[in-house]
C-alpha positions as a Markdown table, in Angstrom:
| # | Residue | x | y | z |
|---|---|---|---|---|
| 1 | Met | 31.3 | -61.8 | 117.9 |
| 2 | Ala | 33.6 | -59.7 | 115.8 |
| 3 | Ser | 32.8 | -56.1 | 115.2 |
| 4 | Ile | 33.1 | -54.2 | 111.9 |
| 5 | Gln | 34.7 | -50.8 | 112.1 |
| 6 | Thr | 33.8 | -48.1 | 109.5 |
| 7 | Asn | 35.3 | -44.7 | 108.9 |
| 8 | Val | 33.2 | -41.7 | 109.8 |
| 9 | Leu | 32.1 | -39.7 | 106.8 |
| 10 | Pro | 33.6 | -36.3 | 106.5 |
| 11 | Lys | 31.3 | -33.3 | 107.3 |
| 12 | Ser | 31.7 | -32.0 | 103.7 |
| 13 | Tyr | 30.2 | -35.2 | 102.2 |
| 14 | Thr | 26.9 | -34.8 | 100.3 |
| 15 | Leu | 24.7 | -37.5 | 98.9 |
| 16 | Pro | 25.0 | -37.9 | 95.1 |
| 17 | Ala | 22.1 | -36.7 | 92.9 |
| 18 | Ala | 19.6 | -39.4 | 91.9 |
| 19 | Ser | 20.3 | -40.9 | 88.5 |
| 20 | Lys | 17.7 | -40.2 | 85.8 |
| 21 | Ala | 18.7 | -43.3 | 83.9 |
| 22 | Ser | 16.2 | -46.1 | 83.5 |
| 23 | Ile | 16.6 | -49.8 | 83.2 |
| 24 | Ala | 16.4 | -51.0 | 79.7 |
| 25 | Gly | 13.5 | -53.3 | 78.8 |
| 26 | Ser | 14.0 | -57.0 | 78.3 |
| 27 | Ser | 15.0 | -58.2 | 74.8 |
| 28 | Thr | 15.1 | -61.5 | 73.0 |
| 29 | His | 18.2 | -62.8 | 71.2 |
| 30 | Arg | 18.4 | -66.0 | 69.2 |
| 31 | Leu | 21.2 | -68.3 | 70.3 |
| 32 | Leu | 22.7 | -70.1 | 67.3 |
| 33 | Pro | 23.7 | -73.7 | 68.0 |
| 34 | Val | 27.2 | -74.2 | 66.8 |
| 35 | Gly | 30.3 | -76.3 | 67.6 |
| 36 | Ser | 31.4 | -79.9 | 67.3 |
| 37 | Ala | 29.1 | -81.0 | 70.1 |
| 38 | Phe | 26.0 | -79.6 | 68.4 |
| 39 | Val | 27.0 | -81.2 | 65.0 |
| 40 | Ser | 27.4 | -84.5 | 66.8 |
| 41 | His | 24.0 | -84.0 | 68.5 |
| 42 | Leu | 22.4 | -83.1 | 65.2 |
| 43 | Arg | 23.9 | -86.1 | 63.4 |
| 44 | Leu | 22.7 | -88.4 | 66.2 |
| 45 | Thr | 19.1 | -86.9 | 66.0 |
| 46 | Leu | 18.7 | -86.9 | 62.2 |
| 47 | His | 20.4 | -90.2 | 61.3 |
| 48 | His | 20.1 | -92.4 | 64.4 |
| 49 | Gly | 16.8 | -91.4 | 66.1 |
| 50 | His | 18.7 | -89.9 | 69.1 |
| 51 | Ser | 20.0 | -93.4 | 69.9 |
| 52 | Phe | 23.6 | -94.0 | 71.0 |
| 53 | Glu | 23.2 | -97.7 | 70.2 |
| 54 | Ala | 22.1 | -97.0 | 66.7 |
| 55 | His | 25.0 | -94.6 | 66.2 |
| 56 | Asp | 27.5 | -97.1 | 67.4 |
| 57 | Ala | 25.9 | -99.8 | 65.2 |
| 58 | Gln | 26.2 | -97.6 | 62.2 |
| 59 | Ile | 29.9 | -96.8 | 62.9 |
| 60 | Glu | 30.6 | -100.5 | 63.3 |
| 61 | Lys | 28.8 | -101.4 | 60.1 |
| 62 | Glu | 30.8 | -98.7 | 58.2 |
| 63 | Arg | 34.0 | -100.0 | 59.8 |
| 64 | Gln | 33.3 | -103.5 | 58.6 |
| 65 | Arg | 32.5 | -102.3 | 55.1 |
| 66 | Leu | 35.8 | -100.4 | 54.8 |
| 67 | Glu | 37.6 | -103.4 | 56.2 |
| 68 | Glu | 36.1 | -105.7 | 53.6 |
| 69 | Leu | 37.1 | -103.2 | 50.8 |
| 70 | Glu | 40.6 | -103.1 | 52.2 |
| 71 | Asn | 40.9 | -106.8 | 52.4 |
| 72 | Ser | 39.7 | -107.2 | 48.8 |
| 73 | Ala | 42.4 | -104.7 | 47.7 |
| 74 | Ala | 45.0 | -106.5 | 49.8 |
| 75 | Asn | 44.1 | -109.9 | 48.2 |
| 76 | Gly | 45.8 | -108.8 | 44.9 |
| 77 | Glu | 42.8 | -107.6 | 43.1 |
| 78 | Asp | 43.7 | -106.1 | 39.7 |
| 79 | Asp | 43.5 | -102.3 | 40.0 |
| 80 | Leu | 43.6 | -101.9 | 36.1 |
| 81 | Gly | 46.7 | -99.8 | 36.2 |
| 82 | Val | 45.4 | -97.2 | 38.7 |
| 83 | Gly | 48.3 | -97.7 | 41.1 |
| 84 | Asp | 49.1 | -95.4 | 44.0 |
| 85 | Glu | 50.2 | -91.9 | 43.3 |
| 86 | Pro | 51.9 | -89.8 | 46.0 |
| 87 | Glu | 49.9 | -87.1 | 47.7 |
| 88 | Ser | 51.5 | -83.8 | 48.2 |
| 89 | Asp | 50.7 | -81.5 | 51.2 |
| 90 | Glu | 49.2 | -79.0 | 48.7 |
| 91 | Leu | 46.8 | -81.7 | 47.5 |
| 92 | Leu | 45.8 | -82.8 | 50.9 |
| 93 | Asn | 45.1 | -79.2 | 52.0 |
| 94 | Leu | 42.7 | -78.3 | 49.2 |
| 95 | Asp | 39.7 | -76.2 | 50.1 |
| 96 | Pro | 36.4 | -77.9 | 49.2 |
| 97 | Lys | 34.9 | -74.4 | 48.6 |
| 98 | Glu | 37.4 | -73.9 | 45.7 |
| 99 | Trp | 36.1 | -77.1 | 44.0 |
| 100 | Lys | 36.2 | -75.6 | 40.5 |
| 101 | Lys | 39.9 | -75.0 | 40.7 |
| 102 | His | 40.8 | -78.6 | 41.7 |
| 103 | Asp | 42.6 | -81.1 | 39.6 |
| 104 | Tyr | 40.1 | -84.0 | 40.0 |
| 105 | Tyr | 42.4 | -86.6 | 38.4 |
| 106 | Ala | 45.1 | -85.7 | 40.9 |
| 107 | Val | 42.6 | -85.9 | 43.8 |
| 108 | Leu | 41.7 | -89.5 | 42.8 |
| 109 | Gly | 45.2 | -90.5 | 41.9 |
| 110 | Leu | 44.6 | -90.6 | 38.2 |
| 111 | Ser | 47.0 | -88.0 | 36.9 |
| 112 | His | 48.8 | -90.5 | 34.8 |
| 113 | Leu | 45.5 | -91.5 | 33.0 |
| 114 | Arg | 43.4 | -88.3 | 33.0 |
| 115 | Tyr | 40.8 | -88.3 | 30.2 |
| 116 | Lys | 41.8 | -91.8 | 29.2 |
| 117 | Ala | 40.6 | -93.2 | 32.6 |
| 118 | Thr | 37.7 | -95.6 | 32.2 |
| 119 | Pro | 34.7 | -95.6 | 34.5 |
| 120 | Glu | 36.0 | -98.8 | 36.1 |
| 121 | Gln | 39.4 | -97.2 | 36.8 |
| 122 | Ile | 37.6 | -94.2 | 38.3 |
| 123 | Lys | 35.6 | -96.5 | 40.5 |
| 124 | Ile | 38.7 | -98.3 | 41.7 |
| 125 | Ala | 40.6 | -95.1 | 42.3 |
| 126 | His | 37.7 | -93.7 | 44.3 |
| 127 | Arg | 37.5 | -96.8 | 46.4 |
| 128 | Lys | 41.2 | -96.6 | 47.2 |
| 129 | Lys | 40.9 | -93.0 | 48.3 |
| 130 | Val | 37.8 | -93.8 | 50.5 |
| 131 | Leu | 39.7 | -96.5 | 52.2 |
| 132 | Lys | 42.6 | -94.2 | 52.9 |
| 133 | His | 40.8 | -91.0 | 53.9 |
| 134 | His | 37.4 | -91.9 | 55.2 |
| 135 | Pro | 36.8 | -89.7 | 58.3 |
| 136 | Asp | 34.9 | -92.5 | 60.1 |
| 137 | Lys | 37.8 | -94.9 | 59.6 |
| 138 | Lys | 40.2 | -92.2 | 60.9 |
| 139 | Ala | 38.0 | -91.6 | 64.0 |
| 140 | Ser | 37.5 | -95.3 | 64.7 |
| 141 | Ser | 41.2 | -96.1 | 64.4 |
| 142 | Ala | 42.1 | -93.2 | 66.7 |
| 143 | Thr | 39.6 | -93.8 | 69.6 |
| 144 | Pro | 37.6 | -96.8 | 70.9 |
| 145 | Gln | 34.0 | -97.2 | 69.7 |
| 146 | Ser | 31.9 | -95.9 | 72.6 |
| 147 | Thr | 29.1 | -93.4 | 73.3 |
| 148 | Ser | 31.8 | -91.1 | 74.8 |
| 149 | Ser | 32.8 | -90.3 | 71.2 |
| 150 | Ile | 29.4 | -88.7 | 70.7 |
| 151 | Leu | 29.9 | -86.4 | 73.7 |
| 152 | Ala | 33.4 | -85.5 | 72.7 |
| 153 | Gly | 32.5 | -84.8 | 69.1 |
| 154 | Val | 33.0 | -87.1 | 66.1 |
| 155 | Asn | 35.1 | -86.5 | 63.0 |
| 156 | Leu | 36.9 | -83.6 | 64.4 |
| 157 | Asn | 39.9 | -84.0 | 62.0 |
| 158 | Thr | 38.9 | -81.2 | 59.8 |
| 159 | Asn | 41.7 | -81.7 | 57.3 |
| 160 | Asp | 40.6 | -85.2 | 56.6 |
| 161 | Asp | 37.0 | -84.2 | 56.4 |
| 162 | Ala | 37.9 | -81.4 | 53.9 |
| 163 | Phe | 40.0 | -83.7 | 51.6 |
| 164 | Phe | 37.3 | -86.4 | 51.8 |
| 165 | Lys | 34.8 | -83.8 | 50.5 |
| 166 | Cys | 37.2 | -83.1 | 47.6 |
| 167 | Ile | 37.3 | -86.8 | 46.9 |
| 168 | Ala | 33.5 | -87.0 | 46.9 |
| 169 | Lys | 33.3 | -84.0 | 44.5 |
| 170 | Ala | 35.9 | -85.5 | 42.2 |
| 171 | His | 34.0 | -88.8 | 42.0 |
| 172 | Glu | 30.7 | -86.9 | 41.4 |
| 173 | Val | 32.2 | -85.0 | 38.5 |
| 174 | Leu | 34.2 | -87.7 | 36.8 |
| 175 | Thr | 31.3 | -90.3 | 37.0 |
| 176 | His | 28.8 | -87.8 | 35.5 |
| 177 | Pro | 29.2 | -87.9 | 31.6 |
| 178 | Glu | 28.2 | -84.3 | 31.0 |
| 179 | Lys | 30.1 | -82.8 | 33.9 |
| 180 | Arg | 33.2 | -84.9 | 33.0 |
| 181 | Arg | 33.0 | -83.5 | 29.4 |
| 182 | Gln | 32.8 | -80.0 | 30.7 |
| 183 | Tyr | 35.8 | -80.6 | 33.0 |
| 184 | Asp | 37.9 | -82.4 | 30.4 |
| 185 | Ser | 37.3 | -79.5 | 28.1 |
| 186 | Val | 39.4 | -77.2 | 30.3 |
| 187 | Asp | 41.5 | -79.9 | 32.1 |
| 188 | His | 44.5 | -78.4 | 33.9 |
| 189 | Glu | 47.1 | -80.4 | 32.0 |
| 190 | Leu | 45.4 | -79.7 | 28.6 |
| 191 | Met | 45.4 | -75.9 | 29.2 |
| 192 | Glu | 49.1 | -76.0 | 30.1 |
| 193 | His | 50.0 | -77.9 | 26.9 |
| 194 | Gln | 47.9 | -75.6 | 24.7 |
| 195 | Glu | 50.0 | -72.6 | 26.0 |
| 196 | Asp | 53.0 | -74.4 | 24.4 |
| 197 | Asp | 51.3 | -75.0 | 21.1 |
| 198 | Pro | 53.7 | -74.4 | 18.1 |
| 199 | Val | 53.4 | -71.0 | 16.4 |
| 200 | Pro | 55.2 | -69.6 | 13.3 |
| 201 | Ser | 57.7 | -67.8 | 15.6 |
| 202 | Thr | 58.6 | -71.2 | 17.1 |
| 203 | Phe | 60.6 | -72.1 | 14.0 |
| 204 | Lys | 63.8 | -70.2 | 12.9 |
| 205 | Ser | 63.3 | -71.1 | 9.2 |
| 206 | Lys | 60.1 | -70.7 | 7.3 |
| 207 | Gln | 61.4 | -72.8 | 4.4 |
| 208 | Gly | 60.9 | -76.1 | 6.1 |
| 209 | Ile | 62.1 | -78.2 | 9.0 |
| 210 | Pro | 63.6 | -81.7 | 9.3 |
| 211 | Asp | 61.1 | -84.6 | 9.1 |
| 212 | Glu | 62.0 | -85.8 | 12.6 |
| 213 | Glu | 61.3 | -82.3 | 14.0 |
| 214 | Phe | 58.1 | -82.0 | 12.1 |
| 215 | Phe | 56.5 | -85.2 | 13.4 |
| 216 | Ser | 57.8 | -84.8 | 17.0 |
| 217 | Thr | 56.4 | -81.3 | 17.1 |
| 218 | Phe | 53.0 | -81.7 | 15.4 |
| 219 | Ala | 52.0 | -85.3 | 16.0 |
| 220 | Pro | 51.4 | -84.9 | 19.8 |
| 221 | Val | 49.3 | -81.8 | 19.2 |
| 222 | Phe | 46.8 | -83.7 | 17.0 |
| 223 | Glu | 46.8 | -86.7 | 19.3 |
| 224 | Arg | 45.9 | -84.4 | 22.2 |
| 225 | Glu | 43.1 | -82.6 | 20.2 |
| 226 | Ala | 41.6 | -85.8 | 18.8 |
| 227 | Arg | 39.8 | -86.4 | 22.1 |
| 228 | Phe | 37.3 | -83.6 | 21.2 |
| 229 | Ser | 36.2 | -85.0 | 17.9 |
| 230 | Lys | 32.6 | -86.0 | 17.5 |
| 231 | Lys | 33.7 | -88.4 | 14.8 |
| 232 | Gln | 35.8 | -91.4 | 15.8 |
| 233 | Pro | 38.3 | -92.8 | 14.9 |
| 234 | Val | 40.4 | -89.7 | 14.2 |
| 235 | Pro | 43.2 | -89.8 | 11.5 |
| 236 | Met | 46.6 | -89.0 | 12.9 |
| 237 | Leu | 49.6 | -87.3 | 11.2 |
| 238 | Gly | 51.2 | -90.6 | 10.3 |
| 239 | Asp | 54.9 | -90.7 | 9.2 |
| 240 | Val | 57.0 | -89.8 | 6.2 |
| 241 | Asp | 55.9 | -92.9 | 4.3 |
| 242 | Ala | 52.2 | -92.2 | 4.6 |
| 243 | Ser | 50.2 | -92.6 | 1.4 |
| 244 | Lys | 48.7 | -89.8 | -0.6 |
| 245 | Glu | 45.2 | -90.9 | 0.5 |
| 246 | His | 46.2 | -90.8 | 4.1 |
| 247 | Val | 47.7 | -87.4 | 3.9 |
| 248 | Gly | 44.7 | -86.0 | 2.0 |
| 249 | Gly | 42.2 | -87.6 | 4.4 |
| 250 | Phe | 44.2 | -86.2 | 7.4 |
| 251 | Tyr | 44.0 | -82.6 | 6.3 |
| 252 | Asp | 40.4 | -83.0 | 5.0 |
| 253 | Phe | 39.3 | -84.3 | 8.4 |
| 254 | Trp | 41.1 | -81.6 | 10.4 |
| 255 | Tyr | 40.0 | -78.7 | 8.2 |
| 256 | Asn | 36.4 | -79.9 | 8.9 |
| 257 | Phe | 37.0 | -80.8 | 12.5 |
| 258 | Asp | 33.7 | -81.2 | 14.4 |
| 259 | Ser | 34.4 | -80.6 | 18.1 |
| 260 | Trp | 32.3 | -81.3 | 21.1 |
| 261 | Arg | 34.5 | -79.2 | 23.4 |
| 262 | Ser | 32.6 | -76.7 | 25.6 |
| 263 | Phe | 33.4 | -74.1 | 28.2 |
| 264 | Glu | 30.6 | -74.2 | 30.7 |
| 265 | Trp | 33.1 | -75.2 | 33.4 |
| 266 | Leu | 34.5 | -71.6 | 33.3 |
| 267 | Asp | 31.1 | -70.0 | 33.9 |
| 268 | Lys | 31.0 | -67.5 | 36.6 |
| 269 | Glu | 28.6 | -68.3 | 39.5 |
| 270 | Val | 25.8 | -66.0 | 40.6 |
| 271 | Asn | 26.7 | -64.2 | 43.8 |
| 272 | Glu | 25.9 | -66.5 | 46.7 |
| 273 | Gly | 22.7 | -65.5 | 48.5 |
| 274 | Ser | 21.5 | -63.3 | 45.7 |
| 275 | Asp | 17.9 | -63.6 | 44.7 |
| 276 | Asn | 17.9 | -60.8 | 42.2 |
| 277 | Arg | 16.5 | -62.0 | 38.9 |
| 278 | Asp | 18.3 | -59.3 | 37.0 |
| 279 | Asp | 21.6 | -60.4 | 38.4 |
| 280 | Lys | 21.0 | -64.0 | 37.5 |
| 281 | Arg | 19.9 | -63.0 | 33.9 |
| 282 | Tyr | 22.9 | -60.8 | 33.5 |
| 283 | Thr | 25.3 | -63.5 | 34.7 |
| 284 | Glu | 23.7 | -66.2 | 32.5 |
| 285 | Lys | 23.9 | -63.8 | 29.5 |
| 286 | Lys | 27.5 | -63.0 | 30.2 |
| 287 | Asn | 28.4 | -66.7 | 30.6 |
| 288 | Lys | 26.7 | -67.6 | 27.3 |
| 289 | Ser | 28.6 | -64.8 | 25.5 |
| 290 | Glu | 31.9 | -66.0 | 27.0 |
| 291 | Arg | 31.2 | -69.6 | 26.0 |
| 292 | Ala | 30.6 | -68.5 | 22.4 |
| 293 | Arg | 33.7 | -66.4 | 22.4 |
| 294 | Arg | 35.9 | -69.1 | 23.8 |
| 295 | Lys | 34.5 | -71.6 | 21.3 |
| 296 | Lys | 35.2 | -69.3 | 18.4 |
| 297 | Glu | 38.7 | -68.7 | 19.6 |
| 298 | Asp | 39.3 | -72.5 | 20.0 |
| 299 | Ile | 38.1 | -73.2 | 16.4 |
| 300 | Ala | 40.4 | -70.5 | 15.1 |
| 301 | Arg | 43.3 | -71.8 | 17.2 |
| 302 | Leu | 42.9 | -75.3 | 15.8 |
| 303 | Arg | 42.5 | -74.0 | 12.2 |
| 304 | Ser | 45.8 | -72.1 | 12.6 |
| 305 | Leu | 47.5 | -75.2 | 13.9 |
| 306 | Val | 46.4 | -77.2 | 10.8 |
| 307 | Asp | 47.5 | -74.3 | 8.5 |
| 308 | Leu | 50.9 | -74.2 | 10.3 |
| 309 | Thr | 51.3 | -78.0 | 10.0 |
| 310 | Leu | 50.5 | -77.9 | 6.3 |
| 311 | Ser | 53.0 | -75.1 | 5.7 |
| 312 | Phe | 55.8 | -77.2 | 7.1 |
| 313 | Gln | 54.7 | -80.4 | 5.4 |
| 314 | Pro | 57.8 | -82.3 | 4.5 |
| 315 | Arg | 56.2 | -84.7 | 2.0 |
| 316 | Pro | 56.3 | -84.3 | -1.7 |
| 317 | Ala | 54.0 | -81.6 | -3.1 |
| 318 | Ser | 52.2 | -84.2 | -5.2 |
| 319 | Gln | 50.9 | -85.8 | -2.0 |
| 320 | Thr | 49.5 | -82.6 | -0.6 |
| 321 | Asn | 47.8 | -81.0 | -3.7 |
| 322 | Gln | 44.4 | -82.5 | -2.9 |
| 323 | Ala | 44.6 | -81.5 | 0.8 |
| 324 | Thr | 45.7 | -77.9 | 0.0 |
| 325 | Gly | 42.8 | -77.5 | -2.4 |
| 326 | Glu | 40.3 | -78.7 | 0.1 |
| 327 | Gly | 41.7 | -76.7 | 2.9 |
| 328 | Ser | 41.6 | -73.4 | 1.0 |
| 329 | Ser | 38.1 | -74.0 | -0.4 |
């Protein structure tokens, strides 16, 4: 048997003093379940009764549904002019939490249609995006269908999951009439165009401008603003050969323009997690005040545009006497 040799303690060695410290009592800490494995477990429990077979059956059913949609699209079904817009990296990396800043028409590939997109076109565009970006389809195409996918975690492609949430939000907003009106009121493209609205300083001469410049400058402005009219159809600027009745009717309509445009989309949200009633009342009051201010400014902006248009009116004065009298009354 091997022996263990130890060094002899020096004669000057003394035992250390006993510690006065005490062992802390037991404590309880709550462990928070997190991670992809827990998310998969939770999904399995809530949606599939903790059954791997039910989960696999649901994935297979969803795969078949997406395949049928894809086949119907491949069979030459008319997409009503929706087409396939390119997707930039910036678009694909949108943060779902910043949903109020998103261009929903771009998300669904409807930038070329925007407010003119019909409900049917929105439906088709949404279906195309689902076929392309559905996380379940991505997962099923990347790995075989098996119970091992549960244990390894499902839908771990966070970028696809994030953009799919953006697609779902865009569809929710654009298929809800009231929400779509609120969004269209402050649409990204619209706001950019309004920043370029003609103003008096735009024109070098205050005496008048050529007919061609007049119509190319002002006609698109009224075509853009016509979407907000409660009364339809909306008279447009016309051309140099428009009749006296048309000119008078145009200015009469636009000087009395009744707009449905609203600004709720720009409301500030109450601080997340705040249950303070005073905070909520203050935020609601502030939002209401801001909506009224923006509405007033928008009415004044449009009125100024009509005034500016009339001031550069190239038609004979006899055709604008009636409109001038009604506008100034």
